C-alpha positions as a LaTeX table, in Angstrom:
\begin{tabular}{lrrr}
\hline
Residue & $x$ (\AA) & $y$ (\AA) & $z$ (\AA) \\
\hline
Met1 & $-61.86$ & 50.44 & 255.15 \\
Thr2 & $-62.39$ & 52.01 & 251.93 \\
Asp3 & $-64.78$ & 50.96 & 248.89 \\
Thr4 & $-62.31$ & 48.25 & 248.15 \\
Thr5 & $-59.40$ & 46.07 & 250.29 \\
Ala6 & $-56.94$ & 47.01 & 247.60 \\
Gln7 & $-57.67$ & 50.89 & 248.02 \\
Met8 & $-57.33$ & 50.24 & 251.79 \\
Lys9 & $-54.19$ & 48.71 & 251.48 \\
Ser10 & $-52.55$ & 51.41 & 249.13 \\
Glu11 & $-53.77$ & 54.40 & 251.43 \\
Ala12 & $-52.23$ & 52.40 & 254.18 \\
Thr13 & $-48.76$ & 52.15 & 252.92 \\
Glu14 & $-48.75$ & 56.02 & 251.86 \\
Met15 & $-46.83$ & 58.41 & 254.07 \\
His16 & $-49.11$ & 61.29 & 253.78 \\
Gly17 & $-52.09$ & 60.54 & 256.32 \\
Gln18 & $-53.83$ & 63.80 & 255.84 \\
Ser19 & $-54.83$ & 62.85 & 252.54 \\
Pro20 & $-58.89$ & 62.70 & 251.20 \\
Gly21 & $-58.80$ & 58.95 & 251.40 \\
Met22 & $-57.04$ & 58.62 & 254.39 \\
Val23 & $-59.34$ & 61.02 & 256.40 \\
Leu24 & $-62.61$ & 59.72 & 254.66 \\
Arg25 & $-61.42$ & 56.17 & 255.86 \\
Ser26 & $-60.83$ & 57.38 & 259.21 \\
Leu27 & $-64.42$ & 58.70 & 259.31 \\
Val28 & $-65.77$ & 55.66 & 258.54 \\
Ile29 & $-63.83$ & 53.71 & 260.87 \\
Gly30 & $-65.04$ & 56.21 & 263.94 \\
Leu31 & $-68.66$ & 56.19 & 262.78 \\
Thr32 & $-68.45$ & 52.03 & 262.66 \\
Ala33 & $-66.84$ & 52.04 & 266.04 \\
Phe34 & $-69.29$ & 54.44 & 267.47 \\
Leu35 & $-72.60$ & 52.54 & 266.00 \\
Thr36 & $-71.00$ & 49.41 & 267.32 \\
Val37 & $-70.62$ & 50.18 & 271.07 \\
Val38 & $-73.20$ & 52.95 & 271.43 \\
Asp39 & $-75.62$ & 50.84 & 273.47 \\
Leu40 & $-72.36$ & 50.22 & 276.03 \\
Phe41 & $-72.51$ & 53.31 & 277.78 \\
Ala42 & $-75.25$ & 55.27 & 276.69 \\
Thr43 & $-77.37$ & 53.39 & 279.45 \\
Gln44 & $-74.97$ & 54.75 & 282.48 \\
Ala45 & $-76.64$ & 58.65 & 281.63 \\
Ile46 & $-80.07$ & 57.01 & 282.78 \\
Leu47 & $-78.88$ & 55.05 & 285.73 \\
Pro48 & $-80.88$ & 56.96 & 288.18 \\
Ser49 & $-83.76$ & 56.74 & 286.02 \\
Leu50 & $-83.40$ & 53.18 & 286.15 \\
Thr51 & $-82.45$ & 52.40 & 289.54 \\
Arg52 & $-85.93$ & 54.22 & 290.66 \\
His53 & $-87.47$ & 52.04 & 287.94 \\
Tyr54 & $-86.49$ & 49.11 & 289.42 \\
Asn55 & $-86.61$ & 50.05 & 292.69 \\
Val56 & $-83.02$ & 48.33 & 293.40 \\
Thr57 & $-79.63$ & 49.69 & 294.93 \\
Pro58 & $-77.03$ & 51.82 & 292.93 \\
Ala59 & $-74.72$ & 48.84 & 292.80 \\
Ala60 & $-77.26$ & 46.22 & 291.86 \\
Met61 & $-78.10$ & 48.68 & 288.96 \\
Gly62 & $-74.57$ & 49.43 & 288.08 \\
Ile63 & $-73.76$ & 45.61 & 287.74 \\
Ala64 & $-76.98$ & 45.43 & 285.92 \\
Val65 & $-76.40$ & 48.00 & 283.52 \\
Asn66 & $-72.55$ & 46.94 & 283.29 \\
Ala67 & $-73.52$ & 43.15 & 282.88 \\
Ser68 & $-72.92$ & 43.70 & 278.87 \\
Thr69 & $-69.09$ & 43.45 & 279.78 \\
Ile70 & $-69.32$ & 39.68 & 280.79 \\
Gly71 & $-71.06$ & 39.08 & 277.12 \\
Met72 & $-68.06$ & 41.28 & 275.73 \\
Ala73 & $-65.39$ & 39.54 & 277.63 \\
Val74 & $-66.62$ & 36.01 & 276.61 \\
Ala75 & $-67.31$ & 37.15 & 272.69 \\
Gly76 & $-63.80$ & 38.64 & 272.89 \\
Leu77 & $-62.12$ & 35.09 & 273.88 \\
Val78 & $-64.59$ & 33.07 & 271.53 \\
Val79 & $-64.32$ & 35.28 & 268.36 \\
Gly80 & $-60.46$ & 35.64 & 269.00 \\
Phe81 & $-60.13$ & 32.08 & 269.03 \\
Leu82 & $-62.47$ & 31.35 & 266.19 \\
Ser83 & $-61.09$ & 34.31 & 264.01 \\
Pro84 & $-58.81$ & 32.74 & 261.52 \\
His85 & $-62.21$ & 31.03 & 260.42 \\
Ile86 & $-64.53$ & 33.89 & 260.32 \\
Asp87 & $-65.06$ & 36.08 & 257.39 \\
Arg88 & $-64.60$ & 39.79 & 258.68 \\
Arg89 & $-67.12$ & 41.30 & 256.80 \\
Leu90 & $-70.10$ & 39.00 & 257.48 \\
Gly91 & $-69.07$ & 38.38 & 260.83 \\
Ile92 & $-69.39$ & 42.33 & 261.84 \\
Leu93 & $-72.76$ & 42.72 & 259.96 \\
Val94 & $-74.38$ & 39.84 & 261.36 \\
Ser95 & $-73.36$ & 41.17 & 265.03 \\
Leu96 & $-75.01$ & 44.57 & 264.18 \\
Val97 & $-78.09$ & 43.05 & 262.89 \\
Val98 & $-78.62$ & 40.56 & 265.84 \\
Leu99 & $-77.46$ & 43.26 & 268.66 \\
Ala100 & $-80.57$ & 45.24 & 267.40 \\
Val101 & $-82.93$ & 42.55 & 269.27 \\
Pro102 & $-81.72$ & 42.42 & 272.74 \\
Thr103 & $-81.59$ & 46.49 & 272.82 \\
Ala104 & $-85.23$ & 46.37 & 271.47 \\
Leu105 & $-86.35$ & 43.83 & 273.95 \\
Leu106 & $-84.79$ & 46.03 & 277.10 \\
Ala107 & $-87.66$ & 48.69 & 276.50 \\
Ile108 & $-90.21$ & 45.78 & 277.66 \\
Ala109 & $-87.89$ & 44.11 & 280.60 \\
Pro110 & $-90.16$ & 43.28 & 283.34 \\
Asp111 & $-87.36$ & 42.81 & 286.13 \\
Leu112 & $-83.71$ & 43.55 & 286.85 \\
Thr113 & $-82.72$ & 40.27 & 286.19 \\
Thr114 & $-84.12$ & 40.36 & 282.75 \\
Phe115 & $-82.74$ & 43.44 & 281.76 \\
Thr116 & $-79.26$ & 41.93 & 282.82 \\
Val117 & $-79.38$ & 39.01 & 280.43 \\
Leu118 & $-80.43$ & 41.29 & 277.99 \\
Arg119 & $-77.51$ & 43.35 & 278.49 \\
Ile120 & $-75.03$ & 40.24 & 278.30 \\
Ala121 & $-76.64$ & 39.46 & 275.09 \\
Gln122 & $-75.86$ & 42.94 & 273.88 \\
Gly123 & $-72.42$ & 42.41 & 275.21 \\
Leu124 & $-71.94$ & 39.28 & 273.35 \\
Cys125 & $-73.02$ & 40.93 & 269.87 \\
Met126 & $-70.97$ & 44.21 & 270.54 \\
Ala127 & $-67.68$ & 42.65 & 271.49 \\
Ser128 & $-68.32$ & 40.23 & 268.42 \\
Ala129 & $-68.35$ & 43.06 & 266.05 \\
Phe130 & $-65.39$ & 45.08 & 268.14 \\
Ala131 & $-62.75$ & 41.98 & 268.19 \\
Leu132 & $-63.26$ & 41.30 & 264.04 \\
Thr133 & $-63.33$ & 45.13 & 263.49 \\
Leu134 & $-59.83$ & 45.32 & 265.03 \\
Ala135 & $-58.79$ & 42.24 & 263.72 \\
Tyr136 & $-59.48$ & 43.74 & 259.86 \\
Leu137 & $-57.66$ & 46.76 & 260.86 \\
Gly138 & $-54.64$ & 45.03 & 262.16 \\
Glu139 & $-54.33$ & 42.68 & 259.03 \\
Gln140 & $-55.78$ & 45.08 & 256.80 \\
Cys141 & $-53.16$ & 48.30 & 257.58 \\
Ser142 & $-49.60$ & 48.65 & 257.21 \\
Ser143 & $-47.45$ & 48.86 & 261.00 \\
Met144 & $-46.86$ & 52.45 & 259.77 \\
Asp145 & $-50.66$ & 53.17 & 259.36 \\
Ala146 & $-52.20$ & 50.78 & 262.12 \\
Gly147 & $-51.64$ & 52.86 & 265.07 \\
Gly148 & $-53.96$ & 55.92 & 263.15 \\
Ala149 & $-56.72$ & 53.13 & 262.47 \\
Phe150 & $-56.93$ & 51.83 & 266.04 \\
Ala151 & $-57.17$ & 55.27 & 267.23 \\
Ala152 & $-59.57$ & 56.58 & 264.57 \\
Tyr153 & $-61.69$ & 53.12 & 265.91 \\
Ile154 & $-61.19$ & 54.25 & 269.57 \\
Thr155 & $-61.91$ & 57.85 & 268.84 \\
Gly156 & $-65.71$ & 56.67 & 267.84 \\
Asn157 & $-65.84$ & 54.40 & 271.07 \\
Val158 & $-65.16$ & 58.12 & 272.80 \\
Ala159 & $-67.70$ & 59.75 & 270.75 \\
Ser160 & $-70.41$ & 56.90 & 271.60 \\
Asn161 & $-69.66$ & 57.65 & 275.15 \\
Leu162 & $-70.72$ & 61.40 & 274.40 \\
Ile163 & $-73.26$ & 61.36 & 272.03 \\
Gly164 & $-74.81$ & 58.32 & 273.48 \\
Arg165 & $-75.13$ & 59.82 & 276.50 \\
Leu166 & $-76.49$ & 62.85 & 275.62 \\
Val167 & $-79.04$ & 61.45 & 273.01 \\
Ser168 & $-80.42$ & 59.01 & 275.74 \\
Ala169 & $-80.83$ & 61.60 & 278.30 \\
Ala170 & $-82.52$ & 63.45 & 276.01 \\
Val171 & $-84.61$ & 60.69 & 274.71 \\
Val172 & $-85.87$ & 59.41 & 278.10 \\
Asp173 & $-86.70$ & 63.07 & 279.38 \\
Thr174 & $-88.92$ & 63.37 & 276.35 \\
Leu175 & $-90.25$ & 60.24 & 275.33 \\
Gly176 & $-89.55$ & 57.92 & 278.30 \\
Leu177 & $-87.17$ & 54.93 & 279.13 \\
Ala178 & $-89.07$ & 52.37 & 276.55 \\
Ser179 & $-88.35$ & 54.59 & 273.57 \\
Asn180 & $-84.70$ & 54.95 & 274.47 \\
Phe181 & $-84.34$ & 51.44 & 273.90 \\
Tyr182 & $-85.91$ & 51.18 & 270.43 \\
Phe183 & $-84.16$ & 54.40 & 269.27 \\
Phe184 & $-80.61$ & 52.64 & 270.05 \\
Ala185 & $-81.96$ & 49.48 & 268.15 \\
Leu186 & $-82.51$ & 51.84 & 265.01 \\
Leu187 & $-78.94$ & 53.08 & 265.37 \\
Asn188 & $-77.48$ & 49.27 & 265.62 \\
Leu189 & $-79.28$ & 48.30 & 262.56 \\
Ala190 & $-77.70$ & 51.90 & 260.96 \\
Gly191 & $-74.35$ & 50.50 & 261.92 \\
Ala192 & $-75.07$ & 47.21 & 259.73 \\
Val193 & $-75.99$ & 49.22 & 256.95 \\
Leu194 & $-72.78$ & 51.42 & 257.40 \\
Val195 & $-70.52$ & 47.96 & 257.18 \\
Tyr196 & $-72.88$ & 46.51 & 254.21 \\
Phe197 & $-71.57$ & 49.59 & 251.76 \\
Thr198 & $-68.22$ & 50.39 & 253.25 \\
Ile199 & $-66.46$ & 46.76 & 254.01 \\
His200 & $-66.15$ & 44.70 & 251.58 \\
Arg201 & $-64.85$ & 40.92 & 251.91 \\
Ala202 & $-61.03$ & 40.43 & 253.19 \\
Lys203 & $-59.51$ & 37.38 & 253.86 \\
Pro204 & $-57.92$ & 37.11 & 257.42 \\
Met205 & $-54.72$ & 37.51 & 256.23 \\
His206 & $-52.08$ & 36.68 & 258.45 \\
Ala207 & $-54.35$ & 34.31 & 260.65 \\
Met208 & $-55.03$ & 32.34 & 257.36 \\
His209 & $-51.39$ & 31.35 & 256.89 \\
Ala210 & $-50.71$ & 30.95 & 260.70 \\
Ala211 & $-49.15$ & 27.12 & 261.22 \\
Arg212 & $-50.36$ & 27.21 & 264.58 \\
Ser213 & $-53.70$ & 26.13 & 266.09 \\
Pro214 & $-55.59$ & 29.09 & 268.03 \\
Phe215 & $-55.01$ & 27.30 & 271.34 \\
Ala216 & $-51.31$ & 27.20 & 270.56 \\
Ala217 & $-51.43$ & 30.94 & 269.37 \\
Thr218 & $-53.12$ & 32.16 & 272.73 \\
Ile219 & $-50.75$ & 30.04 & 274.85 \\
Glu220 & $-47.94$ & 31.82 & 272.60 \\
His221 & $-49.36$ & 35.36 & 273.35 \\
Trp222 & $-49.88$ & 34.87 & 276.87 \\
Ser223 & $-46.45$ & 33.50 & 277.15 \\
Asp224 & $-45.13$ & 37.07 & 275.57 \\
Pro225 & $-44.22$ & 39.55 & 278.66 \\
Ala226 & $-45.42$ & 42.34 & 276.82 \\
Leu227 & $-48.85$ & 41.12 & 275.40 \\
Arg228 & $-49.81$ & 39.83 & 278.86 \\
Ser229 & $-48.71$ & 43.04 & 280.24 \\
Ala230 & $-50.96$ & 44.99 & 277.74 \\
Phe231 & $-53.77$ & 42.46 & 278.18 \\
Ala232 & $-53.68$ & 43.66 & 282.06 \\
Ile233 & $-53.39$ & 47.27 & 281.31 \\
Gly234 & $-56.65$ & 46.76 & 279.45 \\
Phe235 & $-58.09$ & 45.18 & 282.40 \\
Cys236 & $-56.93$ & 48.28 & 284.90 \\
Ile237 & $-57.96$ & 50.97 & 282.34 \\
Leu238 & $-61.53$ & 49.93 & 282.05 \\
Phe239 & $-62.02$ & 48.93 & 285.71 \\
Ala240 & $-61.16$ & 52.79 & 286.31 \\
Phe241 & $-63.11$ & 54.25 & 283.73 \\
Ile242 & $-66.22$ & 52.27 & 284.93 \\
Gly243 & $-65.74$ & 53.14 & 288.66 \\
Thr244 & $-65.14$ & 56.54 & 287.60 \\
Phe245 & $-68.31$ & 56.92 & 284.83 \\
Thr246 & $-70.53$ & 54.83 & 286.70 \\
Phe247 & $-71.07$ & 55.72 & 290.15 \\
Val248 & $-70.29$ & 59.36 & 289.78 \\
Asn249 & $-73.61$ & 59.70 & 288.05 \\
Phe250 & $-75.04$ & 59.25 & 291.59 \\
Val251 & $-72.74$ & 61.76 & 292.97 \\
Leu252 & $-74.02$ & 64.14 & 290.55 \\
Val253 & $-77.64$ & 64.05 & 291.14 \\
Arg254 & $-77.60$ & 64.27 & 295.15 \\
Glu255 & $-76.65$ & 67.15 & 296.98 \\
Pro256 & $-74.70$ & 69.31 & 296.78 \\
Leu257 & $-74.91$ & 69.04 & 292.96 \\
Ser258 & $-78.60$ & 68.09 & 292.74 \\
Leu259 & $-78.34$ & 67.78 & 289.02 \\
Gly260 & $-81.60$ & 67.05 & 286.80 \\
Arg261 & $-81.81$ & 64.48 & 284.31 \\
Met262 & $-81.20$ & 66.48 & 281.08 \\
Asp263 & $-78.64$ & 68.41 & 282.91 \\
Leu264 & $-77.02$ & 64.68 & 283.84 \\
Gly265 & $-76.83$ & 63.93 & 279.89 \\
Leu266 & $-75.35$ & 67.46 & 278.93 \\
Val267 & $-72.61$ & 66.83 & 281.54 \\
Tyr268 & $-71.11$ & 64.34 & 279.43 \\
Phe269 & $-69.81$ & 66.91 & 276.99 \\
Val270 & $-67.00$ & 66.05 & 279.44 \\
Phe271 & $-65.79$ & 63.10 & 276.59 \\
Ala272 & $-65.69$ & 66.07 & 274.04 \\
Pro273 & $-61.97$ & 66.57 & 274.38 \\
Ser274 & $-61.27$ & 62.78 & 274.60 \\
Val275 & $-62.66$ & 62.95 & 270.77 \\
Val276 & $-60.18$ & 65.27 & 269.59 \\
Thr277 & $-57.24$ & 63.59 & 271.68 \\
Thr278 & $-57.70$ & 60.48 & 271.25 \\
Leu279 & $-57.10$ & 61.04 & 267.59 \\
Phe280 & $-53.31$ & 61.90 & 268.38 \\
Ala281 & $-52.61$ & 58.82 & 270.29 \\
Gly282 & $-51.19$ & 56.65 & 267.25 \\
Lys283 & $-48.92$ & 59.32 & 266.30 \\
Ala284 & $-47.80$ & 60.06 & 270.27 \\
Ala285 & $-47.03$ & 56.32 & 270.50 \\
Ala286 & $-45.17$ & 56.22 & 267.47 \\
Arg287 & $-43.11$ & 59.29 & 268.21 \\
Phe288 & $-42.34$ & 58.71 & 271.95 \\
Gly289 & $-43.16$ & 55.11 & 272.33 \\
Ala290 & $-45.93$ & 53.15 & 273.50 \\
Arg291 & $-44.65$ & 53.54 & 277.60 \\
Pro292 & $-44.35$ & 57.17 & 277.36 \\
Ala293 & $-47.26$ & 57.89 & 275.77 \\
Ile294 & $-49.34$ & 55.38 & 278.26 \\
Trp295 & $-47.81$ & 56.41 & 281.11 \\
Gly296 & $-48.44$ & 60.19 & 280.40 \\
Ala297 & $-52.03$ & 59.17 & 279.70 \\
Leu298 & $-52.29$ & 57.60 & 282.97 \\
Ala299 & $-50.85$ & 60.55 & 284.73 \\
Val300 & $-53.55$ & 62.70 & 283.66 \\
Ser301 & $-56.45$ & 60.81 & 284.96 \\
Ala302 & $-55.00$ & 60.73 & 288.12 \\
Val303 & $-54.66$ & 64.18 & 288.08 \\
Gly304 & $-58.19$ & 64.53 & 287.93 \\
Leu305 & $-59.44$ & 62.12 & 290.72 \\
Pro306 & $-59.00$ & 64.22 & 293.35 \\
Leu307 & $-60.95$ & 67.15 & 291.79 \\
Met308 & $-64.13$ & 64.67 & 291.46 \\
Leu309 & $-63.98$ & 64.79 & 295.26 \\
Ser310 & $-64.99$ & 68.72 & 295.34 \\
Ser311 & $-68.33$ & 69.82 & 296.03 \\
His312 & $-68.05$ & 72.27 & 293.14 \\
Leu313 & $-69.61$ & 71.26 & 289.84 \\
Pro314 & $-66.93$ & 73.13 & 287.52 \\
Glu315 & $-63.78$ & 71.32 & 289.47 \\
Val316 & $-66.01$ & 68.06 & 289.10 \\
Leu317 & $-66.07$ & 68.36 & 285.68 \\
Thr318 & $-62.57$ & 69.07 & 285.29 \\
Gly319 & $-61.89$ & 65.96 & 286.62 \\
Met320 & $-64.09$ & 64.22 & 284.69 \\
Val321 & $-62.54$ & 65.71 & 281.37 \\
Leu322 & $-59.06$ & 65.00 & 282.81 \\
Val323 & $-60.08$ & 61.02 & 283.43 \\
Gly324 & $-61.67$ & 60.78 & 280.12 \\
Val325 & $-59.16$ & 61.85 & 278.25 \\
Gly326 & $-56.33$ & 60.04 & 279.72 \\
Thr327 & $-58.10$ & 56.48 & 279.84 \\
Phe328 & $-59.35$ & 56.70 & 276.26 \\
Phe329 & $-55.71$ & 58.01 & 274.95 \\
Ala330 & $-54.19$ & 55.13 & 277.37 \\
Gln331 & $-56.81$ & 52.59 & 275.61 \\
Ala332 & $-55.58$ & 53.77 & 271.81 \\
Cys333 & $-52.09$ & 53.25 & 272.79 \\
Ala334 & $-52.44$ & 49.78 & 274.22 \\
Thr335 & $-54.81$ & 48.63 & 271.43 \\
Gly336 & $-52.44$ & 49.78 & 268.90 \\
Phe337 & $-49.75$ & 48.37 & 270.75 \\
Val338 & $-51.35$ & 45.06 & 270.89 \\
Gly339 & $-52.06$ & 44.73 & 267.17 \\
Leu340 & $-47.84$ & 45.41 & 266.32 \\
Ala341 & $-46.74$ & 43.19 & 269.14 \\
Ala342 & $-48.81$ & 40.43 & 268.03 \\
Arg343 & $-46.90$ & 39.39 & 264.73 \\
Asp344 & $-49.91$ & 36.39 & 263.58 \\
Asn345 & $-52.73$ & 35.85 & 264.91 \\
Arg346 & $-53.68$ & 39.35 & 265.26 \\
Gly347 & $-57.62$ & 38.29 & 265.79 \\
Ile348 & $-56.67$ & 36.03 & 268.76 \\
Ala349 & $-54.58$ & 38.79 & 270.29 \\
Ser350 & $-57.20$ & 41.44 & 269.66 \\
Gly351 & $-60.18$ & 39.04 & 271.04 \\
Thr352 & $-58.16$ & 38.27 & 274.21 \\
Tyr353 & $-57.12$ & 42.04 & 274.60 \\
Leu354 & $-61.09$ & 42.81 & 274.60 \\
Ala355 & $-61.80$ & 39.90 & 276.98 \\
Cys356 & $-59.30$ & 41.20 & 279.44 \\
Tyr357 & $-60.41$ & 44.89 & 278.75 \\
Phe358 & $-64.26$ & 44.11 & 279.58 \\
Leu359 & $-63.76$ & 41.60 & 282.13 \\
Gly360 & $-61.79$ & 44.69 & 284.19 \\
Gly361 & $-65.46$ & 46.65 & 283.08 \\
Leu362 & $-67.31$ & 43.98 & 285.09 \\
Val363 & $-64.86$ & 43.48 & 288.17 \\
Gly364 & $-64.77$ & 47.21 & 288.43 \\
Ser365 & $-68.32$ & 47.65 & 288.48 \\
Ala366 & $-68.77$ & 44.55 & 291.12 \\
Val367 & $-66.04$ & 46.04 & 293.10 \\
Leu368 & $-65.88$ & 49.67 & 293.23 \\
Gly369 & $-69.68$ & 49.45 & 293.46 \\
Gln370 & $-69.59$ & 47.87 & 296.70 \\
Leu371 & $-66.86$ & 50.73 & 297.79 \\
Phe372 & $-69.34$ & 53.14 & 296.41 \\
Asp373 & $-72.40$ & 51.44 & 298.53 \\
Arg374 & $-70.55$ & 50.77 & 301.82 \\
Phe375 & $-67.80$ & 53.38 & 302.02 \\
Gly376 & $-68.82$ & 56.08 & 299.61 \\
Trp377 & $-67.42$ & 58.02 & 296.91 \\
Ser378 & $-64.06$ & 58.63 & 298.24 \\
Ala379 & $-63.32$ & 55.03 & 298.69 \\
Cys380 & $-64.27$ & 54.42 & 295.05 \\
Val381 & $-62.31$ & 57.09 & 293.87 \\
Ala382 & $-59.40$ & 55.71 & 295.90 \\
Gly383 & $-59.92$ & 51.99 & 294.04 \\
Val384 & $-59.87$ & 53.86 & 290.41 \\
Gly385 & $-56.56$ & 55.42 & 291.33 \\
Ala386 & $-54.89$ & 52.06 & 292.91 \\
Ser387 & $-56.17$ & 50.59 & 289.29 \\
Leu388 & $-54.41$ & 53.40 & 287.53 \\
Ala389 & $-51.06$ & 52.77 & 289.87 \\
Val390 & $-51.24$ & 49.21 & 288.76 \\
Ala391 & $-51.52$ & 49.89 & 284.95 \\
Ala392 & $-48.32$ & 52.35 & 285.23 \\
Leu393 & $-46.05$ & 49.47 & 286.84 \\
Leu394 & $-47.57$ & 46.96 & 284.12 \\
Thr395 & $-46.85$ & 49.60 & 281.36 \\
Thr396 & $-42.72$ & 49.48 & 282.12 \\
Arg397 & $-42.80$ & 45.43 & 280.23 \\
Leu398 & $-44.27$ & 47.14 & 277.05 \\
Thr399 & $-41.70$ & 46.36 & 274.58 \\
Leu400 & $-41.78$ & 45.19 & 271.12 \\
Lys401 & $-39.62$ & 42.29 & 270.05 \\
Pro402 & $-37.20$ & 43.01 & 267.27 \\
Gln403 & $-38.71$ & 42.52 & 263.92 \\
Ser404 & $-37.47$ & 39.47 & 261.63 \\
Ala405 & $-36.56$ & 40.08 & 258.48 \\
Gly406 & $-39.08$ & 38.47 & 256.81 \\
Ser407 & $-41.89$ & 39.94 & 259.15 \\
Pro408 & $-45.61$ & 40.80 & 257.51 \\
Ala409 & $-45.68$ & 43.43 & 259.94 \\
\hline
\end{tabular}
């Protein structure tokens, strides 16, 4: 994303990835991602407060907060299917403006049902902007530069996890629950302003020339074993991430750790290393291949799981750092792989990946929430480990097809 599409395409073909234009573009991409999904996980930092406010169980509140993934899964499929006919800039802009509405209404949600419906509405808007931005990057970047662009976007996602949670905890601690949602609605509008000034209209390049219908393109993507596996890996990644960072909040506020509300917000500095490491996901995948890069990332996450069973805060925090670094790195590599493996109709491929990714978050919050309520934190962590193991097995099938001579990739 630069001041013009022509400039962006020119920069994408340069081999000097550290040029000022490339750095500025990466910053804009990351900031756009931050403002797009900052609502998604920020609310998790105040889960204990919301649980007390609505007088419900941790599992019920966890499902309500993560209900946004329902909307994100649906929007990912719908936007992906209609992607060839959607103007990227206008779609992203409208999604972010509309997102501010349910975000603000959460401040006055009278019960858990209303809260859940508004979170689903948030998810619809967030995923629309997210999927269209990924499609834009896949179409406007060369294959050489796509990995770095996707990594910058996922890095912005990581930063939203850290800063969003910190800000949410601070605002609630200082001004109360309602003010928190009004503040995040303003951030959504700020994202729309950024898109208005930084993204210029560009045709969905490859999608506009696709001879197949969106339905036929979807069938083709699902018939590709590599893409099918990438979609399933996305499911497993958010399944594991949601399970870890939703229910660890309740562990942190209980004995023996007994953290306060603001302390719980500060805990999420554990995402700071992920902001740095995720930037290198594109380079790692390009140098070593997607499979080794994802395997390494999943292994890092797996090492962190037993540490989170400790009764000592430093060990728990270390485990959280490792799970965060590993899952975000794997997410960036898998996202980049989808952008390269789908030679045509990338908007549909990105939308399908996001639908599977966010569906994994929904299933993770439901399944692991039941494990947490019925059997405790150890069972929840075991479920996370099983998801990572499945993702590692699926990674064996990530192989790009040989590129034909006239391929636009």
